[in-house]
C-alpha positions as a printed NumPy array, in Angstrom:
array([[-31.101,   3.776,   7.644],
       [-34.341,   2.975,   4.946],
       [-33.489,   5.446,   2.048],
       [-30.41 ,   8.068,   1.803],
       [-33.073,  10.894,   2.925],
       [-33.326,   9.253,   6.347],
       [-29.472,   8.812,   6.27 ],
       [-28.58 ,  12.458,   5.326],
       [-31.329,  13.56 ,   7.957],
       [-29.129,  11.638,  10.416],
       [-25.772,  12.609,   9.748],
       [-27.575,  16.122,   9.884],
       [-28.794,  15.546,  13.068],
       [-25.476,  14.075,  14.352],
       [-23.749,  17.041,  12.98 ],
       [-25.925,  19.422,  14.765],
       [-25.847,  18.082,  18.432],
       [-22.318,  17.225,  18.126],
       [-21.509,  20.82 ,  17.647],
       [-24.014,  21.955,  20.358],
       [-23.175,  19.514,  23.015],
       [-20.448,  17.178,  21.416],
       [-17.403,  19.186,  22.934],
       [-15.365,  18.574,  19.652],
       [-16.366,  14.807,  19.527],
       [-19.027,  12.776,  17.235],
       [-22.243,  11.898,  19.043],
       [-23.268,   8.592,  18.921],
       [-26.873,   7.22 ,  19.027],
       [-26.914,   6.407,  22.61 ],
       [-25.139,   9.848,  23.715],
       [-28.326,  11.549,  21.554],
       [-30.495,   8.937,  23.882],
       [-28.71 ,  10.887,  26.775],
       [-29.639,  14.22 ,  25.728],
       [-32.791,  13.38 ,  24.558],
       [-33.546,  11.584,  28.104],
       [-32.236,  15.089,  30.292],
       [-34.439,  16.869,  28.191],
       [-37.265,  14.951,  28.7  ],
       [-36.523,  14.817,  32.45 ],
       [-36.646,  18.822,  32.184],
       [-34.249,  19.511,  34.985],
       [-31.046,  20.732,  32.879],
       [-27.79 ,  18.371,  32.768],
       [-25.967,  17.437,  36.154],
       [-24.083,  14.367,  37.297],
       [-25.901,  11.432,  37.063],
       [-25.657,   8.074,  38.783],
       [-25.106,   4.781,  36.649],
       [-28.828,   4.081,  37.645],
       [-29.702,   7.459,  36.698],
       [-28.185,   6.983,  33.094],
       [-29.525,   4.45 ,  32.411],
       [-32.994,   6.035,  33.053],
       [-32.771,   8.31 ,  30.966],
       [-32.023,   6.235,  28.443],
       [-35.169,   4.525,  29.138],
       [-37.045,   7.615,  29.003],
       [-35.671,   8.638,  26.107],
       [-36.557,   5.322,  24.379],
       [-39.983,   5.273,  25.5  ],
       [-40.611,   8.82 ,  24.504],
       [-39.367,   8.648,  21.098],
       [-41.388,   5.452,  21.008],
       [-44.433,   7.113,  22.014],
       [-44.853,   8.872,  18.95 ],
       [-45.427,   5.234,  17.278],
       [-47.813,   4.584,  20.04 ],
       [-45.868,   2.087,  21.902],
       [-45.754,   3.91 ,  25.265],
       [-47.425,   6.941,  26.774],
       [-46.497,   9.052,  29.228],
       [-48.321,   8.061,  32.234],
       [-46.925,  11.299,  34.441],
       [-44.325,  12.203,  36.729],
       [-43.402,  10.918,  40.263],
       [-43.017,  13.002,  43.277],
       [-39.477,  13.48 ,  42.214],
       [-40.309,  14.577,  38.509],
       [-39.483,  11.812,  36.93 ],
       [-41.718,  11.105,  33.695],
       [-43.062,   7.259,  33.607],
       [-44.574,   5.492,  31.001],
       [-46.59 ,   2.764,  30.226],
       [-46.732,   0.618,  27.292],
       [-49.855,   0.723,  24.961],
       [-48.564,  -1.794,  22.121],
       [-45.81 ,  -4.436,  22.238],
       [-43.062,  -3.934,  19.933],
       [-42.877,  -6.48 ,  16.943],
       [-39.42 ,  -8.194,  17.496],
       [-36.743,  -6.696,  15.734],
       [-33.22 ,  -7.425,  14.982],
       [-30.56 ,  -5.232,  16.62 ],
       [-30.04 ,  -3.606,  13.17 ],
       [-33.368,  -2.545,  12.579],
       [-33.471,  -1.425,  16.652],
       [-31.315,   0.92 ,  15.53 ],
       [-32.914,   1.994,  12.337],
       [-35.92 ,   2.892,  14.031],
       [-34.426,   4.684,  17.051],
       [-32.429,   6.632,  14.61 ],
       [-35.702,   7.633,  12.626],
       [-37.441,   7.974,  15.767],
       [-34.85 ,  10.646,  16.836],
       [-35.13 ,  12.238,  13.343],
       [-39.118,  13.398,  14.025],
       [-38.418,  14.693,  17.604],
       [-36.021,  16.779,  16.62 ],
       [-37.849,  18.238,  13.8  ],
       [-41.052,  18.086,  15.637],
       [-38.717,  20.418,  18.301],
       [-38.404,  22.62 ,  14.842],
       [-34.774,  21.613,  14.036],
       [-34.352,  21.305,  10.453],
       [-32.262,  18.374,   9.22 ]])
């Protein structure tokens, strides 16, 4: 993470989400993105196909990066799945930088929902 405060917030976020949804396991970034995707879909948890799981991760990434202006919610399809349009191309990022950006965006997402990290 970029600084100690962000690292502490990430660790607090992982602890919170793992306690609520991890069933005794510590969740990783991909698991947290999956949960955000389910939340944004708005239909609760159910069994998802492999393709739907990929779509949920995409929804989460678009939703998180919409806070930075990279994506905008276009609307929902007839099944209620959200669709985003690209507003601005992401700058080239190394894999580690991508992870940092997603972790920081997840922190912003959870704090905006009222969770104190």
